[in-house]
Structure formats: structure tokens, C-alpha cells
C-alpha positions as CSV (number, residue, x, y, z in Angstrom):
1,M,94.5,91.8,109.5
2,W,91.2,90.0,109.7
3,W,91.3,89.6,113.5
4,A,91.9,93.3,114.2
5,Q,89.0,94.6,112.3
6,G,86.1,95.9,114.4
7,S,84.9,93.6,117.2
8,P,86.5,90.2,117.9
9,G,85.4,87.6,115.5
10,S,83.4,89.9,113.3
11,D,85.2,89.0,110.1
12,V,86.2,85.4,110.9
13,E,83.5,83.7,108.7
14,D,84.3,86.1,105.8
15,Y,88.0,85.2,106.2
16,I,87.2,81.5,106.2
17,A,85.1,81.9,103.1
18,D,88.0,83.7,101.4
19,L,90.3,80.8,102.3
20,V,87.8,78.3,100.7
21,N,87.6,80.5,97.6
22,Q,91.4,80.5,97.4
23,G,91.4,76.7,97.4
24,W,92.8,76.0,100.9
25,D,92.5,72.4,102.1
26,D,90.3,71.4,105.0
27,E,93.3,70.9,107.3
28,G,94.6,74.4,106.7
29,I,91.2,76.0,107.1
30,A,90.6,74.1,110.4
31,E,94.0,75.4,111.7
32,E,93.1,79.0,110.7
33,R,89.7,78.7,112.4
34,R,91.4,77.3,115.6
35,V,93.8,80.2,115.7
36,A,90.9,82.6,115.1
37,E,88.9,81.2,117.9
38,E,91.9,81.2,120.2
39,L,92.6,84.9,119.4
40,M,88.9,85.8,120.1
41,E,89.2,84.6,123.7
42,P,89.4,87.6,126.1
43,R,92.7,86.6,127.6
44,H,94.4,87.3,124.3
45,I,93.3,90.6,123.0
46,W,90.6,92.7,124.6
47,P,88.2,94.4,122.2
48,E,89.2,97.9,123.3
49,N,92.8,97.1,122.3
50,W,92.1,95.8,118.8
51,A,93.2,99.1,117.1
52,V,96.4,99.2,119.2
53,V,97.3,95.7,118.3
54,E,96.6,96.2,114.6
55,V,98.7,99.4,114.5
56,F,101.5,97.6,116.4
57,C,101.5,94.7,114.0
58,R,101.7,97.0,111.0
59,C,104.8,98.8,112.2
60,T,108.4,98.1,111.3
61,W,110.8,98.2,114.2
62,T,114.0,100.3,114.1
63,R,117.0,98.1,114.8
64,L,120.8,98.5,114.7
65,A,123.3,95.8,113.9
66,G,125.5,95.4,117.0
67,F,128.8,93.4,117.2
68,K,127.0,90.3,118.4
69,D,123.2,90.7,117.8
70,L,120.6,93.1,116.6
71,I,119.8,96.0,118.9
72,W,116.1,96.7,118.9
73,I,115.5,100.5,119.3
74,G,111.7,100.8,119.0
75,I,109.1,102.0,116.6
76,S,109.3,105.6,115.4
77,A,106.4,108.1,115.7
78,Q,106.3,108.4,111.9
79,E,105.9,104.6,111.6
80,V,103.0,104.6,114.1
81,L,101.3,107.5,112.3
82,A,101.6,105.8,109.0
83,A,100.2,102.6,110.5
84,M,97.3,104.5,112.0
85,H,96.5,106.0,108.6
86,S,96.7,102.6,106.8
87,A,94.5,101.0,109.5
88,H,92.0,103.8,109.2
89,V,92.1,104.7,112.9
90,P,89.9,107.7,113.6
91,R,91.9,110.8,114.3
92,K,90.2,111.2,117.7
93,D,91.7,107.8,118.7
94,W,95.3,108.6,117.7
95,P,96.5,109.7,121.2
96,E,95.2,106.6,122.9
97,V,96.3,104.2,120.2
98,S,99.8,105.7,119.9
99,S,100.1,105.5,123.7
100,G,99.0,101.9,123.6
101,V,101.7,101.1,121.0
102,A,104.3,102.8,123.1
103,V,103.3,100.5,126.1
104,M,103.6,97.5,123.8
105,V,107.0,98.6,122.5
106,N,108.3,99.2,126.1
107,A,107.1,95.8,127.2
108,A,108.7,94.1,124.2
109,L,112.1,95.8,124.2
110,P,113.6,94.1,127.2
111,H,112.7,90.7,125.7
112,L,114.0,91.6,122.3
113,N,117.3,92.9,123.6
114,A,117.8,90.2,126.2
115,E,121.1,88.2,126.0
116,K,120.5,85.3,123.7
117,D,121.8,81.8,124.7
118,N,123.8,80.4,121.8
């Protein structure tokens, strides 16, 4: 994910150049740039949390099919470990990053498992 590599905004121009090379139209590129600039704002993702967010986004959730809806269980430790490997998170940062992912999972679970209004 371009927005989770290194410091905020470090790869945005390279990402935009790739979109141009892929033949994206001006409107699509402008929208991608707008999203990138919005994500770079401190209220969205703090620089010290980039690795946590990248790992979280790479993970696949464990879910069960209930009678009515999906029941979201969480993200397994194996999944987090595989995501840290694929994101090239330094081993010294694993405890902090895995703890951060657990915080994000625990924050998301009540919303994912909330009663849905149908």
C-alpha cells in the first residue's frame, strides 16, 4: 500500500506517476491525489502507526456464518505474523505492531458485530 510505506506522503508522487504510466484519466488521478492528501493529514494516520495500519489492512479476518449474519471473530496471530513478514516490518517492531493490530481489532469488533438494521 503506497500510503503505508515509510513516512506519510513519501511515495505519493511515485504512485501518481505510476497511475499516469498506466493510462489513468485526469479525473481518476485527481481523485487518487485527493485521497492521498486526505490520508496524509495527521488526524487520519499518525506516522508512528503506519506499520500497524499496513499490517492490519493486509490481514484477513476470521468470521463465522451465523443464522442471521456473519460473526466476526478477529485476526489470528498467524495472520498478523504473515502480514508483518510481507510488509517487511523489522523483527524488533513485531511486539509493538502486533499489539497495535490487536487494539484495532478490539476497536472494530463491536462495530462489525453490531445488530444490523434491515
